C-alpha positions in Angstrom: -4.0 13.5 10.4 -2.5 17.0 10.4 -0.8 16.2 13.9 1.0 13.3 12.0 2.1 15.3 8.9 3.4 18.2 11.3 5.1 16.0 13.7 8.3 16.1 11.7 10.3 13.3 9.8 8.9 9.7 10.1 10.8 7.7 12.6 11.9 4.3 11.9 9.0 1.9 12.3 8.8 -0.4 15.3 10.0 -3.9 15.0 7.7 -7.0 14.9 5.2 -5.6 12.2 5.2 -6.9 8.6 3.9 -3.5 7.1 4.3 -0.8 9.6 2.5 2.4 8.9 1.9 5.6 11.0 -1.6 6.2 11.9 -1.3 9.2 14.5 0.6 10.6 17.1 0.0 10.3 20.8 1.2 12.6 23.8 4.9 13.6 23.6 4.8 13.6 19.8 5.3 9.9 19.8 4.2 8.1 16.6 1.6 5.6 16.8 2.0 2.6 14.1 -0.3 -0.2 13.1 0.5 -3.1 10.8 -1.1 -2.6 7.3 -0.7 -6.3 6.7 -3.1 -6.9 9.5 -5.8 -4.4 8.4 -4.9 -5.5 5.4 -6.1 -2.5 3.3 -6.7 1.3 4.1 -9.0 3.9 2.7 -8.0 7.5 3.2 -11.0 9.9 2.5 -11.3 13.6 2.9 -12.0 16.8 1.1 -9.5 18.7 -1.1 -6.6 20.1 0.9 -7.4 18.1 3.9 -4.0 16.3 4.1 -4.7 13.1 2.2 -1.7 13.2 0.0 0.5 14.4 2.6 -0.6 11.5 4.9 -0.1 9.1 2.1 3.4 10.5 1.6 4.1 9.9 5.3 2.8 6.4 5.0 5.1 5.6 1.8 8.1 7.1 3.5 7.5 4.7 6.6 7.1 1.6 4.2 10.1 2.6 2.2 12.2 2.4 5.3 11.5 -1.6 5.2 13.9 -3.4 2.9 11.4 -6.4 2.0 8.6 -4.0 0.5 7.9 -2.7 -2.8 5.4 0.2 -3.2 3.4 0.6 -6.4 2.3 4.3 -6.4 -0.5 5.2 -8.7 -0.4 8.9 -9.3 -3.0 10.0 -11.8 -2.1 13.8 -11.1 1.5 12.9 -11.9 3.0 15.2 -9.1 2.1 13.8 -5.5 4.5 10.7 -5.7 7.2 12.3 -8.1 9.7 12.4 -5.1 9.6 8.7 -4.9 10.6 8.3 -8.4 14.2 7.2 -7.8 13.7 5.2 -4.8 14.7 1.6 -5.6 11.6 0.1 -3.8 9.2 2.3 -5.5 7.4 2.0 -8.8 5.6 5.4 -9.6 2.6 4.8 -12.2 1.7 7.9 -14.0 -1.0 6.7 -16.3 -3.6 4.0 -16.5 -1.5 2.0 -18.9 1.4 1.7 -16.4 -1.2 1.2 -13.6 -2.8 -1.7 -15.5 0.6 -3.2 -16.4 1.6 -3.1 -12.6 -1.9 -4.5 -11.5 -1.5 -7.4 -13.9 1.8 -8.0 -12.4 0.6 -8.1 -9.0 -2.2 -10.4 -10.0 0.4 -12.8 -11.6 2.6 -12.4 -8.3 -0.4 -13.2 -6.0 -1.0 -16.4 -8.3 2.5 -17.5 -7.8 2.6 -17.0 -4.0 -0.8 -18.8 -3.8 1.1 -21.8 -5.3 4.0 -21.6 -3.1 1.7 -21.5 -0.1 -0.2 -24.5 -1.2 3.1 -26.2 -1.9 4.4 -25.3 1.6 1.0 -26.0 3.3 0.5 -22.6 4.7 -2.3 -19.9 4.6 -0.5 -16.7 4.9 2.7 -14.8 4.2 4.0 -14.9 7.8 3.6 -18.7 8.1 5.5 -18.9 4.7 8.2 -16.7 5.7 8.7 -18.7 8.9 9.3 -21.9 6.8 10.9 -20.7 3.5 14.4 -20.6 2.5 13.9 -17.2 1.2 11.3 -14.6 2.8 8.8 -12.9 0.6 8.3 -9.3 0.9 5.4 -7.1 1.0 3.7 -5.6 -2.0 1.7 -2.4 -1.3 -0.4 -0.7 -4.1 -1.1 3.1 -3.1 -3.7 4.9 -5.3 -3.9 8.6 -5.0 -7.2 10.1 -6.2 -9.1 6.7 -6.7 -12.0 8.4 -8.4 -9.7 9.5 -11.4 -9.1 5.9 -12.4 -12.3 4.1 -11.1 -14.0 4.3 -14.4 -11.5 1.7 -16.0 -13.3 -1.5 -15.5 -10.1 -3.5 -16.1 -8.3 -1.8 -13.2 -11.5 -2.0 -10.9 -11.6 -5.7 -11.6 -8.3 -6.4 -10.8 -8.2 -4.1 -7.6 -11.4 -6.1 -6.6 -9.6 -9.5 -6.9 -6.4 -8.2 -5.2 -8.4 -6.8 -2.4 -10.3 -10.1 -1.9 -7.3 -12.4 -1.9 -4.1 -10.5 -1.6 -3.8 -9.8 2.0 -2.9 -13.4 2.9 -0.2 -13.4 0.3 1.4 -10.0 1.3 -0.6 -7.7 -1.1 -2.0 -4.5 0.5 -3.9 -1.6 -1.0 -4.1 2.1 0.2 -6.7 3.9 -1.6 -7.2 7.8 -1.3 -10.2 9.5 -2.3 -12.5 12.6 -1.8 -15.7 10.5 -1.8 -15.1 7.2 0.4 -18.6 6.2 -0.5 -19.9 2.7 -1.6 -20.8 4.1 -4.9 -17.3 5.3 -5.6 -15.1 2.8 -4.0 
């Protein structure tokens, strides 16, 4: 992770991926990308000062270079994602009320997309975009310091629903936590 953060500014992501995110650097300082939509979610774990927030910022920078993506950035510390506050494709969520409102929007959008897919006779966003008049973009929820919000049952319930069914509809989740264990996540 530290090699990635110290490799310089994030280059433009490669073509052919729906939600390309950097996952490392290979020889010659060449960035390695993977498609978050194919994963479809990402858990970033590590101790304090290990580079989690820096890595997440690099991921956000890469995603925001894509025109057809909206990032919902849950920032319980209120400082980590402040630099993205004015980006047109970023929604910075500074408290649990804002996060719950965004999660409810994502839940409604997921339901709307599922109805569109049923009507079009497709199972996933790539297939829908291949036949639709207007393409749907990716929706990415990024939560820094997940343990600061995981006691809110309403938030956890919607996150669980989104993680179970969201991927096929273009909704991906990135969670960062100091304790990536089963009792926390």
